PQR file with spaces between the fields and no chain letter, atoms N, CA, C, O and H, PARSE charges and radii, in Angstrom:
ATOM       1  N    UNK     1     -17.725   29.049    1.994 -0.4000 1.5000
ATOM       2  CA   UNK     1     -18.604   27.985    2.737 -0.0000 2.0000
ATOM       3  C    UNK     1     -18.318   27.589    3.354  0.5500 1.7000
ATOM       4  O    UNK     1     -17.365   26.863    3.071 -0.5500 1.4000
ATOM       5  N    UNK     2     -18.758   27.591    4.790 -0.4000 1.5000
ATOM       6  CA   UNK     2     -18.606   25.691    5.343 -0.0000 2.0000
ATOM       7  C    UNK     2     -18.883   24.921    5.273  0.5500 1.7000
ATOM       8  O    UNK     2     -20.077   24.623    5.310 -0.5500 1.4000
ATOM       9  H    UNK     2     -19.532   28.181    5.020  0.4000 1.0000
ATOM      10  N    UNK     3     -17.954   24.132    5.130 -0.4000 1.5000
ATOM      11  CA   UNK     3     -18.864   22.477    4.874 -0.0000 2.0000
ATOM      12  C    UNK     3     -19.206   22.022    6.053  0.5500 1.7000
ATOM      13  O    UNK     3     -18.578   22.317    7.071 -0.5500 1.4000
ATOM      14  H    UNK     3     -16.984   24.374    5.100  0.4000 1.0000
ATOM      15  N    UNK     4     -20.444   21.103    6.037 -0.4000 1.5000
ATOM      16  CA   UNK     4     -20.676   20.598    7.419 -0.0000 2.0000
ATOM      17  C    UNK     4     -20.924   19.104    6.745  0.5500 1.7000
ATOM      18  O    UNK     4     -20.679   18.847    5.567 -0.5500 1.4000
ATOM      19  H    UNK     4     -20.953   20.863    5.211  0.4000 1.0000
ATOM      20  N    UNK     5     -21.536   18.029    7.859 -0.4000 1.5000
ATOM      21  CA   UNK     5     -21.830   16.764    8.118 -0.0000 2.0000
ATOM      22  C    UNK     5     -23.091   16.642    7.027  0.5500 1.7000
ATOM      23  O    UNK     5     -23.948   17.526    7.041 -0.5500 1.4000
ATOM      24  H    UNK     5     -21.735   18.238    8.816  0.4000 1.0000
ATOM      25  N    UNK     6     -23.157   15.917    6.408 -0.4000 1.5000
ATOM      26  CA   UNK     6     -24.052   15.763    5.482 -0.0000 2.0000
ATOM      27  C    UNK     6     -23.704   16.512    3.980  0.5500 1.7000
ATOM      28  O    UNK     6     -24.422   16.019    3.109 -0.5500 1.4000
ATOM      29  H    UNK     6     -22.461   15.199    6.396  0.4000 1.0000
ATOM      30  N    UNK     7     -22.918   17.426    3.522 -0.4000 1.5000
ATOM      31  CA   UNK     7     -23.426   18.120    2.834 -0.0000 2.0000
ATOM      32  C    UNK     7     -22.497   17.072    1.678  0.5500 1.7000
ATOM      33  O    UNK     7     -21.504   16.384    1.914 -0.5500 1.4000
ATOM      34  H    UNK     7     -22.336   17.826    4.229  0.4000 1.0000
ATOM      35  N    UNK     8     -23.367   17.297    0.176 -0.4000 1.5000
ATOM      36  CA   UNK     8     -23.180   16.779   -0.871 -0.0000 2.0000
ATOM      37  C    UNK     8     -21.721   17.496   -1.741  0.5500 1.7000
ATOM      38  O    UNK     8     -21.641   18.709   -1.938 -0.5500 1.4000
ATOM      39  H    UNK     8     -24.174   17.856   -0.016  0.4000 1.0000
ATOM      40  N    UNK     9     -20.903   16.744   -2.081 -0.4000 1.5000
ATOM      41  CA   UNK     9     -19.687   17.822   -2.452 -0.0000 2.0000
ATOM      42  C    UNK     9     -19.178   17.245   -3.881  0.5500 1.7000
ATOM      43  O    UNK     9     -19.511   16.281   -4.570 -0.5500 1.4000
ATOM      44  H    UNK     9     -20.968   15.759   -1.922  0.4000 1.0000
ATOM      45  N    UNK    10     -18.501   17.974   -3.970 -0.4000 1.5000
ATOM      46  CA   UNK    10     -17.264   17.360   -5.531 -0.0000 2.0000
ATOM      47  C    UNK    10     -16.518   18.085   -5.681  0.5500 1.7000
ATOM      48  O    UNK    10     -16.572   19.240   -5.259 -0.5500 1.4000
ATOM      49  H    UNK    10     -18.230   18.758   -3.410  0.4000 1.0000
ATOM      50  N    UNK    11     -15.325   17.435   -6.537 -0.4000 1.5000
ATOM      51  CA   UNK    11     -14.294   17.772   -6.651 -0.0000 2.0000
ATOM      52  C    UNK    11     -13.847   17.837   -8.026  0.5500 1.7000
ATOM      53  O    UNK    11     -14.147   16.849   -8.696 -0.5500 1.4000
ATOM      54  H    UNK    11     -15.281   16.496   -6.880  0.4000 1.0000
ATOM      55  N    UNK    12     -13.249   18.689   -8.571 -0.4000 1.5000
ATOM      56  CA   UNK    12     -13.369   19.422  -10.279 -0.0000 2.0000
ATOM      57  C    UNK    12     -11.932   19.254  -10.300  0.5500 1.7000
ATOM      58  O    UNK    12     -11.211   19.411   -9.314 -0.5500 1.4000
ATOM      59  H    UNK    12     -13.006   19.492   -8.027  0.4000 1.0000
ATOM      60  N    UNK    13     -11.498   18.895  -11.583 -0.4000 1.5000
ATOM      61  CA   UNK    13     -10.393   18.871  -12.422 -0.0000 2.0000
ATOM      62  C    UNK    13      -9.967   20.249  -13.170  0.5500 1.7000
ATOM      63  O    UNK    13     -10.328   20.608  -14.290 -0.5500 1.4000
ATOM      64  H    UNK    13     -12.083   18.768  -12.384  0.4000 1.0000
ATOM      65  N    UNK    14      -9.256   20.812  -12.422 -0.4000 1.5000
ATOM      66  CA   UNK    14      -9.561   22.052  -13.711 -0.0000 2.0000
ATOM      67  C    UNK    14      -7.604   22.159  -14.001  0.5500 1.7000
ATOM      68  O    UNK    14      -6.653   21.985  -13.238 -0.5500 1.4000
ATOM      69  H    UNK    14      -8.963   20.520  -11.511  0.4000 1.0000
ATOM      70  N    UNK    15      -7.726   22.616  -15.831 -0.4000 1.5000
ATOM      71  CA   UNK    15      -6.658   21.675  -16.274 -0.0000 2.0000
ATOM      72  C    UNK    15      -6.401   22.931  -17.023  0.5500 1.7000
ATOM      73  O    UNK    15      -7.401   23.596  -17.291 -0.5500 1.4000
ATOM      74  H    UNK    15      -8.498   22.757  -16.451  0.4000 1.0000
ATOM      75  N    UNK    16      -4.697   23.595  -17.596 -0.4000 1.5000
ATOM      76  CA   UNK    16      -4.941   24.758  -18.701 -0.0000 2.0000
ATOM      77  C    UNK    16      -5.803   24.062  -19.801  0.5500 1.7000
ATOM      78  O    UNK    16      -6.684   24.638  -20.437 -0.5500 1.4000
ATOM      79  H    UNK    16      -3.884   23.055  -17.378  0.4000 1.0000
ATOM      80  N    UNK    17      -5.442   22.745  -19.949 -0.4000 1.5000
ATOM      81  CA   UNK    17      -5.517   22.010  -21.434 -0.0000 2.0000
ATOM      82  C    UNK    17      -7.062   21.544  -21.888  0.5500 1.7000
ATOM      83  O    UNK    17      -7.405   21.034  -22.954 -0.5500 1.4000
ATOM      84  H    UNK    17      -4.726   22.276  -19.432  0.4000 1.0000
ATOM      85  N    UNK    18      -7.815   21.862  -20.816 -0.4000 1.5000
ATOM      86  CA   UNK    18      -9.182   21.850  -20.631 -0.0000 2.0000
ATOM      87  C    UNK    18      -9.925   22.748  -21.249  0.5500 1.7000
ATOM      88  O    UNK    18      -9.421   23.849  -21.026 -0.5500 1.4000
ATOM      89  H    UNK    18      -7.537   22.276  -19.949  0.4000 1.0000
ATOM      90  N    UNK    19     -11.029   22.864  -22.028 -0.4000 1.5000
ATOM      91  CA   UNK    19     -11.451   24.338  -22.062 -0.0000 2.0000
ATOM      92  C    UNK    19     -13.053   24.353  -20.716  0.5500 1.7000
ATOM      93  O    UNK    19     -13.745   25.216  -20.178 -0.5500 1.4000
ATOM      94  H    UNK    19     -11.438   21.970  -22.210  0.4000 1.0000
ATOM      95  N    UNK    20     -13.009   23.635  -20.717 -0.4000 1.5000
ATOM      96  CA   UNK    20     -14.484   23.080  -19.182 -0.0000 2.0000
ATOM      97  C    UNK    20     -13.494   22.453  -17.762  0.5500 1.7000
ATOM      98  O    UNK    20     -12.594   21.672  -18.070 -0.5500 1.4000
ATOM      99  H    UNK    20     -12.446   22.934  -21.155  0.4000 1.0000
ATOM     100  N    UNK    21     -13.686   22.837  -16.074 -0.4000 1.5000
ATOM     101  CA   UNK    21     -13.595   21.756  -15.705 -0.0000 2.0000
ATOM     102  C    UNK    21     -14.361   21.147  -15.947  0.5500 1.7000
ATOM     103  O    UNK    21     -15.382   21.544  -16.509 -0.5500 1.4000
ATOM     104  H    UNK    21     -14.417   23.472  -15.824  0.4000 1.0000
ATOM     105  N    UNK    22     -14.036   19.410  -15.447 -0.4000 1.5000
ATOM     106  CA   UNK    22     -13.955   18.439  -15.048 -0.0000 2.0000
ATOM     107  C    UNK    22     -14.222   17.698  -14.181  0.5500 1.7000
ATOM     108  O    UNK    22     -13.320   17.305  -13.441 -0.5500 1.4000
ATOM     109  H    UNK    22     -13.207   19.087  -14.990  0.4000 1.0000
ATOM     110  N    UNK    23     -15.618   17.251  -13.988 -0.4000 1.5000
ATOM     111  CA   UNK    23     -15.959   16.439  -12.563 -0.0000 2.0000
ATOM     112  C    UNK    23     -14.949   15.546  -12.503  0.5500 1.7000
ATOM     113  O    UNK    23     -14.537   15.089  -13.569 -0.5500 1.4000
ATOM     114  H    UNK    23     -16.351   17.570  -14.588  0.4000 1.0000
ATOM     115  N    UNK    24     -14.238   15.039  -11.023 -0.4000 1.5000
ATOM     116  CA   UNK    24     -13.580   14.311  -10.662 -0.0000 2.0000
ATOM     117  C    UNK    24     -13.766   13.083   -9.486  0.5500 1.7000
ATOM     118  O    UNK    24     -13.482   11.886   -9.467 -0.5500 1.4000
ATOM     119  H    UNK    24     -14.573   15.410  -10.156  0.4000 1.0000
ATOM     120  N    UNK    25     -14.396   14.026   -8.516 -0.4000 1.5000
ATOM     121  CA   UNK    25     -14.823   12.535   -7.477 -0.0000 2.0000
ATOM     122  C    UNK    25     -15.874   13.630   -7.212  0.5500 1.7000
ATOM     123  O    UNK    25     -15.803   14.849   -7.371 -0.5500 1.4000
ATOM     124  H    UNK    25     -14.627   14.999   -8.531  0.4000 1.0000
ATOM     125  N    UNK    26     -17.150   12.624   -6.635 -0.4000 1.5000
ATOM     126  CA   UNK    26     -18.262   13.763   -5.445 -0.0000 2.0000
ATOM     127  C    UNK    26     -18.377   12.939   -4.028  0.5500 1.7000
ATOM     128  O    UNK    26     -17.544   12.165   -3.556 -0.5500 1.4000
ATOM     129  H    UNK    26     -17.208   11.634   -6.506  0.4000 1.0000
ATOM     130  N    UNK    27     -19.057   13.147   -3.737 -0.4000 1.5000
ATOM     131  CA   UNK    27     -19.509   12.461   -2.115 -0.0000 2.0000
ATOM     132  C    UNK    27     -20.230   12.955   -1.252  0.5500 1.7000
ATOM     133  O    UNK    27     -20.934   13.917   -1.560 -0.5500 1.4000
ATOM     134  H    UNK    27     -19.734   13.776   -4.119  0.4000 1.0000
ATOM     135  N    UNK    28     -20.247   12.475   -0.043 -0.4000 1.5000
ATOM     136  CA   UNK    28     -20.590   13.207    1.091 -0.0000 2.0000
ATOM     137  C    UNK    28     -19.816   13.221    2.427  0.5500 1.7000
ATOM     138  O    UNK    28     -19.151   12.267    2.830 -0.5500 1.4000
ATOM     139  H    UNK    28     -19.674   11.694    0.207  0.4000 1.0000
ATOM     140  N    UNK    29     -19.939   14.167    2.948 -0.4000 1.5000
ATOM     141  CA   UNK    29     -19.116   14.523    3.866 -0.0000 2.0000
ATOM     142  C    UNK    29     -19.556   14.033    4.925  0.5500 1.7000
ATOM     143  O    UNK    29     -20.705   14.461    5.026 -0.5500 1.4000
ATOM     144  H    UNK    29     -20.479   14.942    2.620  0.4000 1.0000
ATOM     145  N    UNK    30     -19.217   13.091    6.168 -0.4000 1.5000
ATOM     146  CA   UNK    30     -19.173   12.579    7.136 -0.0000 2.0000
ATOM     147  C    UNK    30     -18.518   13.242    8.285  0.5500 1.7000
ATOM     148  O    UNK    30     -19.360   13.255    9.183 -0.5500 1.4000
ATOM     149  H    UNK    30     -18.283   12.743    6.086  0.4000 1.0000
ATOM     150  N    UNK    31     -17.246   13.891    8.760 -0.4000 1.5000
ATOM     151  CA   UNK    31     -17.161   14.213    9.416 -0.0000 2.0000
ATOM     152  C    UNK    31     -16.146   15.684    9.210  0.5500 1.7000
ATOM     153  O    UNK    31     -15.164   15.626    8.470 -0.5500 1.4000
ATOM     154  H    UNK    31     -16.562   13.881    8.031  0.4000 1.0000
ATOM     155  N    UNK    32     -16.392   16.558    9.709 -0.4000 1.5000
ATOM     156  CA   UNK    32     -15.601   17.977    9.827 -0.0000 2.0000
ATOM     157  C    UNK    32     -14.173   18.006   10.829  0.5500 1.7000
ATOM     158  O    UNK    32     -14.109   17.104   11.664 -0.5500 1.4000
ATOM     159  H    UNK    32     -17.190   16.606   10.309  0.4000 1.0000
ATOM     160  N    UNK    33     -13.403   18.677   10.794 -0.4000 1.5000
ATOM     161  CA   UNK    33     -12.460   19.096   12.084 -0.0000 2.0000
ATOM     162  C    UNK    33     -11.747   20.463   11.441  0.5500 1.7000
ATOM     163  O    UNK    33     -10.858   20.484   10.590 -0.5500 1.4000
ATOM     164  H    UNK    33     -13.455   19.410   10.116  0.4000 1.0000
ATOM     165  N    UNK    34     -12.443   21.683   12.141 -0.4000 1.5000
ATOM     166  CA   UNK    34     -13.010   22.635   11.661 -0.0000 2.0000
ATOM     167  C    UNK    34     -11.187   23.614   12.490  0.5500 1.7000
ATOM     168  O    UNK    34     -10.953   24.789   12.209 -0.5500 1.4000
ATOM     169  H    UNK    34     -13.166   21.666   12.832  0.4000 1.0000
ATOM     170  N    UNK    35     -10.340   22.874   13.317 -0.4000 1.5000
ATOM     171  CA   UNK    35      -9.178   22.702   13.682 -0.0000 2.0000
ATOM     172  C    UNK    35      -8.401   22.896   12.686  0.5500 1.7000
ATOM     173  O    UNK    35      -7.574   23.785   12.891 -0.5500 1.4000
ATOM     174  H    UNK    35     -10.530   21.919   13.545  0.4000 1.0000
ATOM     175  N    UNK    36      -8.351   22.382   11.647 -0.4000 1.5000
ATOM     176  CA   UNK    36      -7.399   21.641   10.201 -0.0000 2.0000
ATOM     177  C    UNK    36      -8.155   22.017    9.363  0.5500 1.7000
ATOM     178  O    UNK    36      -7.735   21.685    8.255 -0.5500 1.4000
ATOM     179  H    UNK    36      -9.023   21.660   11.481  0.4000 1.0000
ATOM     180  N    UNK    37      -9.200   22.625    9.312 -0.4000 1.5000
ATOM     181  CA   UNK    37      -9.869   22.666    7.969 -0.0000 2.0000
ATOM     182  C    UNK    37     -10.006   22.146    7.519  0.5500 1.7000
ATOM     183  O    UNK    37     -10.444   22.539    6.438 -0.5500 1.4000
ATOM     184  H    UNK    37      -9.542   22.895   10.212  0.4000 1.0000
ATOM     185  N    UNK    38      -9.860   20.762    7.666 -0.4000 1.5000
ATOM     186  CA   UNK    38     -10.271   19.293    7.138 -0.0000 2.0000
ATOM     187  C    UNK    38     -11.622   18.667    7.224  0.5500 1.7000
ATOM     188  O    UNK    38     -12.342   18.925    8.188 -0.5500 1.4000
ATOM     189  H    UNK    38      -9.505   20.443    8.545  0.4000 1.0000
ATOM     190  N    UNK    39     -12.066   17.741    6.139 -0.4000 1.5000
ATOM     191  CA   UNK    39     -13.506   17.361    5.842 -0.0000 2.0000
ATOM     192  C    UNK    39     -13.235   15.582    5.803  0.5500 1.7000
ATOM     193  O    UNK    39     -12.095   15.145    5.651 -0.5500 1.4000
ATOM     194  H    UNK    39     -11.481   17.531    5.356  0.4000 1.0000
ATOM     195  N    UNK    40     -14.212   14.835    5.932 -0.4000 1.5000
ATOM     196  CA   UNK    40     -13.668   13.153    6.138 -0.0000 2.0000
ATOM     197  C    UNK    40     -14.899   12.901    5.085  0.5500 1.7000
ATOM     198  O    UNK    40     -16.079   13.089    5.383 -0.5500 1.4000
ATOM     199  H    UNK    40     -15.139   15.191    6.056  0.4000 1.0000
ATOM     200  N    UNK    41     -14.364   12.369    3.600 -0.4000 1.5000
ATOM     201  CA   UNK    41     -15.792   12.487    3.058 -0.0000 2.0000
ATOM     202  C    UNK    41     -15.341   10.713    2.128  0.5500 1.7000
ATOM     203  O    UNK    41     -14.274   10.229    1.750 -0.5500 1.4000
ATOM     204  H    UNK    41     -13.406   12.216    3.359  0.4000 1.0000
ATOM     205  N    UNK    42     -17.045   10.150    2.074 -0.4000 1.5000
ATOM     206  CA   UNK    42     -16.905    9.148    1.419 -0.0000 2.0000
ATOM     207  C    UNK    42     -17.312    9.575    0.012  0.5500 1.7000
ATOM     208  O    UNK    42     -18.390   10.088   -0.290 -0.5500 1.4000
ATOM     209  H    UNK    42     -17.911   10.544    2.381  0.4000 1.0000
ATOM     210  N    UNK    43     -16.151    9.251   -0.925 -0.4000 1.5000
ATOM     211  CA   UNK    43     -16.725    9.562   -2.599 -0.0000 2.0000
ATOM     212  C    UNK    43     -17.460    8.560   -2.787  0.5500 1.7000
ATOM     213  O    UNK    43     -17.976    7.807   -1.961 -0.5500 1.4000
ATOM     214  H    UNK    43     -15.276    8.835   -0.680  0.4000 1.0000
ATOM     215  N    UNK    44     -17.519    8.561   -4.377 -0.4000 1.5000
ATOM     216  CA   UNK    44     -18.118    7.727   -4.969 -0.0000 2.0000
ATOM     217  C    UNK    44     -17.094    6.598   -5.254  0.5500 1.7000
ATOM     218  O    UNK    44     -17.595    5.675   -5.896 -0.5500 1.4000
ATOM     219  H    UNK    44     -17.100    9.172   -5.048  0.4000 1.0000
ATOM     220  N    UNK    45     -16.229    6.493   -5.046 -0.4000 1.5000
ATOM     221  CA   UNK    45     -15.633    5.119   -5.490 -0.0000 2.0000
ATOM     222  C    UNK    45     -15.491    4.362   -4.207  0.5500 1.7000
ATOM     223  O    UNK    45     -14.649    3.466   -4.142 -0.5500 1.4000
ATOM     224  H    UNK    45     -15.821    7.243   -4.525  0.4000 1.0000
ATOM     225  N    UNK    46     -16.460    4.733   -2.900 -0.4000 1.5000
ATOM     226  CA   UNK    46     -16.378    4.471   -1.602 -0.0000 2.0000
ATOM     227  C    UNK    46     -15.451    4.199   -0.831  0.5500 1.7000
ATOM     228  O    UNK    46     -15.421    3.248   -0.050 -0.5500 1.4000
ATOM     229  H    UNK    46     -17.144    5.460   -2.953  0.4000 1.0000
ATOM     230  N    UNK    47     -14.181    5.458   -1.085 -0.4000 1.5000
ATOM     231  CA   UNK    47     -13.074    5.705   -0.180 -0.0000 2.0000
ATOM     232  C    UNK    47     -13.772    6.520    0.701  0.5500 1.7000
ATOM     233  O    UNK    47     -14.753    7.183    0.363 -0.5500 1.4000
ATOM     234  H    UNK    47     -14.205    6.231   -1.720  0.4000 1.0000
ATOM     235  N    UNK    48     -13.166    6.489    2.135 -0.4000 1.5000
ATOM     236  CA   UNK    48     -12.847    7.503    3.096 -0.0000 2.0000
ATOM     237  C    UNK    48     -12.040    7.941    3.651  0.5500 1.7000
ATOM     238  O    UNK    48     -11.321    7.341    4.450 -0.5500 1.4000
ATOM     239  H    UNK    48     -12.369    5.951    2.410  0.4000 1.0000
ATOM     240  N    UNK    49     -11.970    9.219    3.315 -0.4000 1.5000
ATOM     241  CA   UNK    49     -10.611   10.209    3.418 -0.0000 2.0000
ATOM     242  C    UNK    49     -10.823   11.435    3.814  0.5500 1.7000
ATOM     243  O    UNK    49     -11.823   12.103    3.550 -0.5500 1.4000
ATOM     244  H    UNK    49     -12.554    9.706    2.666  0.4000 1.0000
ATOM     245  N    UNK    50      -9.664   11.848    4.616 -0.4000 1.5000
ATOM     246  CA   UNK    50      -9.616   13.616    5.047 -0.0000 2.0000
ATOM     247  C    UNK    50      -8.827   14.384    4.010  0.5500 1.7000
ATOM     248  O    UNK    50      -7.699   14.024    3.672 -0.5500 1.4000
ATOM     249  H    UNK    50      -8.853   11.305    4.830  0.4000 1.0000
ATOM     250  N    UNK    51      -9.354   15.309    3.573 -0.4000 1.5000
ATOM     251  CA   UNK    51      -9.195   16.486    2.820 -0.0000 2.0000
ATOM     252  C    UNK    51      -8.959   18.033    3.219  0.5500 1.7000
ATOM     253  O    UNK    51      -9.393   18.280    4.344 -0.5500 1.4000
ATOM     254  H    UNK    51     -10.270   15.602    3.847  0.4000 1.0000
ATOM     255  N    UNK    52      -8.838   18.258    3.082 -0.4000 1.5000
ATOM     256  CA   UNK    52      -8.213   19.364    2.952 -0.0000 2.0000
ATOM     257  C    UNK    52      -9.886   20.425    2.180  0.5500 1.7000
ATOM     258  O    UNK    52     -10.111   20.434    0.970 -0.5500 1.4000
ATOM     259  H    UNK    52      -8.485   18.057    2.168  0.4000 1.0000
ATOM     260  N    UNK    53     -10.728   21.122    3.142 -0.4000 1.5000
ATOM     261  CA   UNK    53     -11.972   21.291    2.821 -0.0000 2.0000
ATOM     262  C    UNK    53     -11.768   22.383    1.511  0.5500 1.7000
ATOM     263  O    UNK    53     -12.716   22.549    0.743 -0.5500 1.4000
ATOM     264  H    UNK    53     -10.546   21.115    4.125  0.4000 1.0000
ATOM     265  N    UNK    54     -10.975   22.834    1.382 -0.4000 1.5000
ATOM     266  CA   UNK    54     -11.024   23.731   -0.218 -0.0000 2.0000
ATOM     267  C    UNK    54     -10.797   22.896   -1.421  0.5500 1.7000
ATOM     268  O    UNK    54     -11.035   23.580   -2.416 -0.5500 1.4000
ATOM     269  H    UNK    54     -10.205   22.700    2.006  0.4000 1.0000
ATOM     270  N    UNK    55     -10.366   21.476   -1.786 -0.4000 1.5000
ATOM     271  CA   UNK    55     -10.816   20.921   -2.730 -0.0000 2.0000
ATOM     272  C    UNK    55     -11.997   20.414   -3.084  0.5500 1.7000
ATOM     273  O    UNK    55     -12.136   19.824   -4.155 -0.5500 1.4000
ATOM     274  H    UNK    55     -10.172   20.920   -0.978  0.4000 1.0000
ATOM     275  N    UNK    56     -13.043   20.597   -2.170 -0.4000 1.5000
ATOM     276  CA   UNK    56     -14.433   20.072   -2.423 -0.0000 2.0000
ATOM     277  C    UNK    56     -15.331   21.478   -2.956  0.5500 1.7000
ATOM     278  O    UNK    56     -14.745   22.526   -2.687 -0.5500 1.4000
ATOM     279  H    UNK    56     -12.930   21.076   -1.299  0.4000 1.0000
ATOM     280  N    UNK    57     -16.170   21.584   -3.405 -0.4000 1.5000
ATOM     281  CA   UNK    57     -17.259   22.402   -3.683 -0.0000 2.0000
ATOM     282  C    UNK    57     -18.595   21.453   -3.377  0.5500 1.7000
ATOM     283  O    UNK    57     -18.851   20.300   -3.723 -0.5500 1.4000
ATOM     284  H    UNK    57     -16.647   20.733   -3.624  0.4000 1.0000
ATOM     285  N    UNK    58     -19.576   22.733   -2.331 -0.4000 1.5000
ATOM     286  CA   UNK    58     -20.546   22.288   -2.352 -0.0000 2.0000
ATOM     287  C    UNK    58     -21.744   21.942   -3.747  0.5500 1.7000
ATOM     288  O    UNK    58     -21.655   22.580   -4.796 -0.5500 1.4000
ATOM     289  H    UNK    58     -19.368   23.670   -2.050  0.4000 1.0000
ATOM     290  N    UNK    59     -22.371   21.309   -3.627 -0.4000 1.5000
ATOM     291  CA   UNK    59     -23.232   20.757   -4.859 -0.0000 2.0000
ATOM     292  C    UNK    59     -24.249   21.105   -4.065  0.5500 1.7000
ATOM     293  O    UNK    59     -24.881   22.075   -4.483 -0.5500 1.4000
ATOM     294  H    UNK    59     -22.443   20.790   -2.775  0.4000 1.0000
ATOM     295  N    UNK    60     -24.640   20.611   -3.003 -0.4000 1.5000
ATOM     296  CA   UNK    60     -26.257   20.854   -1.958 -0.0000 2.0000
ATOM     297  C    UNK    60     -25.834   20.764   -0.360  0.5500 1.7000
ATOM     298  O    UNK    60     -25.217   19.849    0.186 -0.5500 1.4000
ATOM     299  H    UNK    60     -24.127   19.823   -2.664  0.4000 1.0000
ATOM     300  N    UNK    61     -26.183   21.596    0.042 -0.4000 1.5000
ATOM     301  CA   UNK    61     -26.095   21.831    1.717 -0.0000 2.0000
ATOM     302  C    UNK    61     -27.114   20.558    1.994  0.5500 1.7000
ATOM     303  O    UNK    61     -27.884   20.018    1.201 -0.5500 1.4000
ATOM     304  H    UNK    61     -26.684   22.339   -0.401  0.4000 1.0000
ATOM     305  N    UNK    62     -26.828   20.224    3.558 -0.4000 1.5000
ATOM     306  CA   UNK    62     -26.946   19.580    4.097 -0.0000 2.0000
ATOM     307  C    UNK    62     -28.147   20.588    4.390  0.5500 1.7000
ATOM     308  O    UNK    62     -28.139   21.819    4.417 -0.5500 1.4000
ATOM     309  H    UNK    62     -26.202   20.664    4.202  0.4000 1.0000
ATOM     310  N    UNK    63     -29.549   19.354    4.675 -0.4000 1.5000
ATOM     311  CA   UNK    63     -30.934   20.901    5.147 -0.0000 2.0000
ATOM     312  C    UNK    63     -31.035   20.638    6.872  0.5500 1.7000
ATOM     313  O    UNK    63     -31.596   21.552    7.475 -0.5500 1.4000
ATOM     314  H    UNK    63     -29.555   18.354    4.653  0.4000 1.0000
ATOM     315  N    UNK    64     -30.551   19.497    7.694 -0.4000 1.5000
ATOM     316  CA   UNK    64     -30.260   19.502    8.974 -0.0000 2.0000
ATOM     317  C    UNK    64     -28.537   18.852    8.925  0.5500 1.7000
ATOM     318  O    UNK    64     -27.759   18.796    7.972 -0.5500 1.4000
ATOM     319  H    UNK    64     -30.095   18.755    7.204  0.4000 1.0000
ATOM     320  N    UNK    65     -28.336   18.352   10.589 -0.4000 1.5000
ATOM     321  CA   UNK    65     -27.350   18.038   10.741 -0.0000 2.0000
ATOM     322  C    UNK    65     -27.169   16.612   10.946  0.5500 1.7000
ATOM     323  O    UNK    65     -27.293   16.186   12.094 -0.5500 1.4000
ATOM     324  H    UNK    65     -28.968   18.398   11.363  0.4000 1.0000
ATOM     325  N    UNK    66     -26.851   15.684    9.847 -0.4000 1.5000
ATOM     326  CA   UNK    66     -26.783   14.159   10.335 -0.0000 2.0000
ATOM     327  C    UNK    66     -26.071   13.629   11.453  0.5500 1.7000
ATOM     328  O    UNK    66     -24.943   13.983   11.797 -0.5500 1.4000
ATOM     329  H    UNK    66     -26.751   16.030    8.914  0.4000 1.0000
ATOM     330  N    UNK    67     -27.025   12.467   12.191 -0.4000 1.5000
ATOM     331  CA   UNK    67     -26.582   12.318   13.492 -0.0000 2.0000
ATOM     332  C    UNK    67     -25.416   10.964   12.462  0.5500 1.7000
ATOM     333  O    UNK    67     -25.915   10.138   11.698 -0.5500 1.4000
ATOM     334  H    UNK    67     -27.941   12.179   11.910  0.4000 1.0000
ATOM     335  N    UNK    68     -23.882   11.080   12.731 -0.4000 1.5000
ATOM     336  CA   UNK    68     -23.319    9.894   11.951 -0.0000 2.0000
ATOM     337  C    UNK    68     -22.262    9.735   13.145  0.5500 1.7000
ATOM     338  O    UNK    68     -21.575   10.609   13.673 -0.5500 1.4000
ATOM     339  H    UNK    68     -23.477   11.751   13.351  0.4000 1.0000
ATOM     340  N    UNK    69     -22.339    8.252   13.435 -0.4000 1.5000
ATOM     341  CA   UNK    69     -21.928    7.477   14.340 -0.0000 2.0000
ATOM     342  C    UNK    69     -20.145    7.636   13.731  0.5500 1.7000
ATOM     343  O    UNK    69     -19.612    7.484   12.632 -0.5500 1.4000
ATOM     344  H    UNK    69     -22.896    7.542   13.006  0.4000 1.0000
ATOM     345  N    UNK    70     -19.575    8.077   15.329 -0.4000 1.5000
ATOM     346  CA   UNK    70     -18.056    8.233   15.336 -0.0000 2.0000
ATOM     347  C    UNK    70     -17.158    7.137   14.738  0.5500 1.7000
ATOM     348  O    UNK    70     -16.085    7.330   14.167 -0.5500 1.4000
ATOM     349  H    UNK    70     -20.007    8.201   16.222  0.4000 1.0000
ATOM     350  N    UNK    71     -17.771    5.940   14.961 -0.4000 1.5000
ATOM     351  CA   UNK    71     -16.631    4.938   14.462 -0.0000 2.0000
ATOM     352  C    UNK    71     -17.550    4.124   12.963  0.5500 1.7000
ATOM     353  O    UNK    71     -18.511    3.361   13.058 -0.5500 1.4000
ATOM     354  H    UNK    71     -18.643    5.783   15.425  0.4000 1.0000
ATOM     355  N    UNK    72     -16.968    4.529   11.847 -0.4000 1.5000
ATOM     356  CA   UNK    72     -17.825    3.535   10.416 -0.0000 2.0000
ATOM     357  C    UNK    72     -17.010    2.612   10.287  0.5500 1.7000
ATOM     358  O    UNK    72     -17.200    1.734    9.445 -0.5500 1.4000
ATOM     359  H    UNK    72     -16.187    5.149   11.770  0.4000 1.0000
């Protein structure tokens, strides 16, 4: 599933020592670079970073495209 601006996403820690995966971070997709397959995510710590899109799993798809300013 391709990520798009406004999607609510989560990143889970998967470790052989854990019985279940553990939530590591959650955030909202601010921008998408389809060429590099990267997403700009504002996470629950308030950090804004580019990540590979495979790191994140969609919790809720955005129902419409958000108009997020280019410079935050």
